[in-house]
Structure formats: C-alpha cells, structure tokens
N, C-alpha and C positions, 0 to 999 in steps of 0.2 A: 673467621679467626676469633669470633666471640662465642660461638655456639657449636658444640660437637655435632648437633643434629644436621648442620649444613655441610659437614665433611663426609664425602663419599669416596673412599679409596678404591682405586682400580686394582684388582688383584692380578692383572696380567703380567706385571713385572714385579718379582719379589727379590729382595736383597736381604741377606742374612748378615748381621753385624758380628763382630768378634765375640760378643756375649750370647750369640745364637738367637738374637731378637730379629723378628722379621719386620722390615719396613717396605712399603709399597711404592712403586714408581708408576710411570705412565702419565707424563705431564708434570713431573717433578717428584721429589721424594716426599712421601707422606709418612710422618712419624707414627709410631705405634701407640704413643701416649699423647692425648690432646691436652694442651694447656691453653686455656682461653686468654686472649688479650684483655687486660683490665683497662677499660677506658674511663674509670672513675675520676682520674685527675686530668683528663683531656678537656680542652676548651677551644672555642673558636680562636681566642687570643693566642694560645699556644700554637695552634695550627698555622696561623698567619706568621708567627715568628719563625717557624720552621720552614714553611713553604717559600717565604720570601727571602730566606737565607739570612735573616737578621741575627739570629743566635750565632751562626757561624762567623759572620763578618764582625759582629761585636766582640766575640771571643778572640778572633785574630788580632783585631785592633788593640784589645786589652793587653794581650801578650806582647805585642810590639811595643806598647808604651811602658810595660812593667817587666819585661823579660829579665833584665839584670837583677832587679830586686827580687823577683820570684825565685830565680836560680840560686841566689845567695841565701834566701830564707829556707828553701826546700831542697835538700841535698839529693833526694831520690824520689822516684815515683811513689814508693811506699810512704815516705815522709809527707809528701804532698797529699796523698790520699787520706792520711790520718789527721792532718793538721789544717789543710786549706778549707776555708769556709766562704761560701758566697754570701757576703753580707749585704746589709741594706743599702750601702753606698753603691755597690756594684749593681744591685737590682735597680736602683733609681737611675743610674747611668744607662742601663739597658732600656728602661722604659722611655727615657728621653731620646735615645738613639732610635728606638722603634717609632716613636712619634715623628721624628725627623724623616724616617723612611716611609711614612704614610700609614702607620698602624696606630690607630687611636688608643689611648689608655683605656683599659678595661679592668677596673678594680675587682669585679666578680671573677673574671677570667684569670686574673693574677692570683686571686685567693685560691681558686680551685686548682690551678696548674703550677703554683709557686714551687712546690717540691720538685716537680719534673723539670721545670726551668732551671732551678738551682743545680740539679744533678747534671743536666745536659751542659750547662755552662762550665761546671767544674771539669767534666769529661773533655769538653772542647779545649779548655785551657791546658789541661795536662797533655793532650794529644799534640798541641802546638809546641809545648815545652820539650816533650820527649818523643813519643811515637804513637801509632795507632793502637798498639798493644796496651799502652797506658790508658787510652780512652776506654777500652773494653774492661780493664781492671776496675775503673771507677764505675762504669755503667753496671757491670755485673754484680759488683759488691754492694752498691748503694741504692739501686733502684728497687724500691719495695713493690712497685706495680708490676714489673716484668719478672714473673716467676719462672719463665721457661728455662733460663740458665740454671737456677737453683734446683728446679725439678729434674733437669737432666742429670745433674751431679748426684742427686738422691737416687735416681734409678741406676746409675752406673756404679754406685757404691762408694764407701769411705776411701778406698785406695785412690780413687780419682782425685779427691781433694789433695791427698799427699803428693801425687804426681804433678799437680798443678801448683804446688807450694801454697795451698790455701788451708785455712782452718774453718770449721763450721761455725 
C-alpha cells in the first residue's frame, strides 16, 4: 500500500469500467492507478487510539454529552463541515480519556498525528450526529494525507465532481 513495486496484479480476471478502463481481479479488485498510502502523520500513539477504540468511544461520548448543543449550532452536515473545529479543549479531553483507558500521553505522537486525530474526531462526531455518509464527506474533503479519493475524482473527470455535488 506504500510502494507500487510491491503490487503485482493478476491479469486472469479483467473488468472494464464504464470509462473503458481495465481493472484486475483475482483476489480482489486491483485499481489501474496506484496511489500510495501516506504514513507521514501516523504514529504509535494514533495507532493505539484507533486500535483500542478510544477515538470512537470518545467521539460517541462527546456527542452524547453535547448533542442538543451541536444540533442547535450546526443546522446541516455542510454547516458542520465548514464551521466545526476540534479545539484544544476537546483534544485535552481526548488525551485525558486515553490515559484513563491505558494509553500514556505521547507529546511527539500527538504532534505528528494531531491533524489526523482532529479530522477523525470531526468525522466521528458528524457521523454520530447525522450518518455514515457525513463521515465520508468530512474524511474525503479534509484529509490531506489520503489522496486516493481526490485522485479518483481527478481520473474520472470534472463531471464527477458535479454529480457528487462537490467543487474542486
């Protein structure tokens, strides 16, 4: 997932997309364009928060405690996406919750992964307030590390943005 050299598509099963692009199967669909995963913002701290479910549980608890306030402040997913910010108070509360759950504070890990943590928290909160589609709207629009969605839209062309109600 990080180097195209390690990808070896099997050409035994070919599938042609609507755009006449070939993708390969045989153990799963192999895209015809490789977009490497960017791990530059990953850290052991972020990994622990995800694997132990701390981010998910924290976000659920946060929404449970602030649901009415959040829904009054943000009238739609779009409004939430454009206006909600994961601030220092929320991050400090997450770190305290993580410590209570057995994940020791890691200032270097937080420094490296802070952007990913904030995006993930925002997406988890919007998902609990609205739905899973809202989660992906936040992740796909705001995650500078995961370029796969943006690259797919570039390959499919400008009309894809219009069909999805997005702008570049």
